Each structure stands twice: as structure tokens, then as C-alpha cells.
N, C-alpha and C positions, 0 to 999 in steps of 0.2 A: 504493500500500500504506500502511495506517495502522498506527501502533505506539503502545502505551500508554506514556505518558511522565510523569515527575515534572516539573511545570511551575512555574517561578518567573518572574514578570514584574515588573521594577523600574520605578518611576517616581520621578523626582526631585521635590524639594519644589515646583519650578516646574511640572513636567509634571503633577503630581497636583493642582495648584491648591490646595495645602494652606491651610486656614484654621484658625487656632487660636482656641478659645473657652474660657471658664472660667465655672464656675458655683459658687455657694456650696454646700458639702456640707450635706446634710440634717441631719447631727448637729452642725453648727457647728464642725467641726474644721478648716475652711479651704476653699480653693477647689480644685475638681476641674478639671483641664485636659483638653480634648478636641482631637483632630485630625479635621478633616473634609476630604474631597476625593475625587478619582477614585482608585479602587482598581485598576481594570482597564479598558482601552480595547477597544472592540468595532468590528469592521468595517474595521480598518486593519492593514496589515502592520507589526508592531512591530520593535524592534531585534533581536529573536531570530528574525526572519523567520517569525513565526507570525501567523496571522489567527484571531481569535476572532469567529465570527458573533454578531450581536447576540442572536439567540434562545438561543444557548448561555449567554451571560452572564446573560440574563434568568432562565433556568432555575436557574443556579447561585446567583444572588442570592436567588431565591425560596426555595431550599433552606436557605440560611443564615438567612433571616428566620424560616422555620418552626422551625428549631432554637432560635432565640432565644425565640420565642413559647411554645414548649413547656418552657421553663425551662433549656435547655442554655446553658452559658456558653461562648462562642466566644472563646478566649484567643489572643493573639498574642505573638510574641517580638521581640527585636531581632536585627538582622543576618541571616545567611543559613544557617539550619539545612540539613543535608544530606538530610533525609528529611521525611516528613509528620507525624512525632510532635511533640507539644507537650511541651517541657521546662519543667517548672514553675519551676525555678530561674532560667530566663531570661525568664519572662513579664513583660511590661511594660504590657500594655493588654488591654482587652476590647472586642470589637465590639458596639456597642449597637444598630446598625441599618445596613442596606444598602438602596439603592434605585437605580432606573434613572433616568437623565436623558439623553435622546437615546440614543446608542449606547454610553454608558459606564456602568459600575457604580460608584456612589459609596458611601462608608461613613463612619460616625462612630465614632471610636475613643476610648474612655475610658482615660486614662492612670491606671494603678493605683499605689497606695502600696507597691509592692514595691521591692526594691533596684534592679532594672533600670528600673522605671517611674520611680523617683525620679531616676535619672541622666538618663533621657530628658527628663523635665520640666525639670530644671535646664539641660540643653543647649538645649532649645527656648526657655526663658526668656532664655537668654543670647545667642540669635541664631544658634545652629547650625542649618543647614538640613537637616533630616532628611526623607527620602522614605518611600515605602511599597513593599511588594512582595507581590503576591498569591502564595499558595502552594496548589497543588492538583494535580490529575492530569487526564489526558484522552488521547484518541487523536489523534495528529498525522499528517496525510496527508503522506507523503514527497514527493509530487509538487508540491503547492501550499502546504504549510504550514498548511492549514486544520485547526482543532481541533474535535473532536466529543466527545460524552459528557464534557463538562467539568464538574468538581466543584471548588469552592473549599473548602479546608480552613480557611484563615485568611488574614489580611492582617498582615504583619509590618512593623515600623518599621526602616528601613535608612538607610545613608549614601547620599550621592549615588552613582549607579551608576558614575561615572568615578573615584571616589576609590580610591586604592590600599589604604587601610586603613579598616575600618568604624569610625566614630566611637564608637558605644557600646562595642564590644569594646575599643578603645584606652583608653577611660575606665575601663572595668571592670578591665582588667588593670593599668592604671596605678594605680588606687586600691588594688588588692590589694598592689601592690609599694610603695605609699606607707606611710611610718611611721604606724601607727595606722589604716591603711586598713580592716582587718577590723572594727575597732571602729566606724568610720563606717558600714559596711554594716549592722552589727548594729543601729545606731541607726535606720537607715531601716526595718528590719524591725519595729521596736517602735512601734506606734501610740500607746503610752502616754507616749512621751517628750514633754517640754515643747516649746512653740513655740520657746523659746530654743535648745534642743538642736537642733531641726530647722533653725533658721537657721544654726547653727554648721556643721551638715553641709553645707548648701547652699553656704555660703561656702568650705568646704574643697574641694568638688567644682568650684566655679568657679575656684578657684586652680589646681586640677589641669588644668582645661581650658586655662587660659592657659599653663601650663607645657608642655603637649603641643602648643601652638600650633595648635589647631583651632578656636578661637572665631570665629564669624561666617563660616565657610566656606560 
């Protein structure tokens, strides 16, 4: 018997073979950071005891690319949303492209200059190992765990699956509780702020990362 299920599949920084790339922004405002790597594995039984046939991943990846080609922005969040909705206040990146390589679906994620995107960028720059998590739906066969009618909604940035607390959430909540934290978040939101102001924000976030003792995990 198959049942329709909300599906999240987490891959650590190492499992996803994450590669970080940076490019100069077209408007000269600085460098844009990208995460590239495996977004979902096909043809193997994963940690959730589910198996995604390669043809199901191929179809889902094709649907995402078709959305992108027709002008749809496929946005992703940090950590683990409890449903398929995209919460704009938690958006950190945008999927620029997905493709198949062997049995796996790969993706290129552009880190956006949003409050959460800024925090993710700072953490990656400081050596925090963030992974990815596909978010979608499909029918799961109760007998063998095989997934059919699979659809990817997005790919989120997450902490290592084994971590007791999600890094971005810990940073975000810690920043809000930090003296002047709201002002720092407001500075991230304002693209008109000077480079000096942005450097100040980055230094404050790095200090908070050290205070929370999660740097380089």
C-alpha cells in the first residue's frame, strides 16, 4: 500500500559533496556565494528507509528546471520547515539550476542578501559545515519504501543531520537576543548600507558564532 507523504531528505555537507563558489555580482556590489552539490540521492535506501528510483528524481529535477526557465523563482529556507510552504522571512537562497549526474540530483544554490542568507554566508565563510535537505511530496510504498509520483518543492540549507540544534536557527535566535541584534538584521536587509557597515555586521555575526561555540563544526 502506498501513502502520500511530506518528504524531507537530509544530506550533510560531506554527503552532499558541497562545493562553495563565488562570483562577482553584476552590479559590482561584491561577491555572490553559491553552494553546489547533491540535493537528493537516487537508487539507494537512505537513512529514512526510503528509495527514490532514478526516473522519479529525473522527472522531479526536470520539473524544477522548467519552473526556472519559465521565470519562476524557486526559493529555499534554512532549517526544517514543517510543511511545503515557503516562508519569505526565512528565505536564504534561490535554486539557479538542477541536473542529473548518475543516479543523483544535483543543484546550484545562490545565497541571497536576505537576513537568513547573510547569516548562512557568514557561517559558510567561517567554516561551519552546512548541508542540504530536499523538500517535497510523493507516495511511499509501505512494503518496500519505494517513492513514486515524487515532486521536489525546494532544497533547503540545514545543519548536519546529527546535530541537536540547527545552526542557522541558533544564530538567528541568538542574534535577536543579542544587544543590538535587531539593528544588525535590519542592516542586512538594507542593500544601500556601506561596505563598512556590512563588514561590521559580518564581524558581529562571527563573534556570535564563537560565543555559541558552533564555529567549524
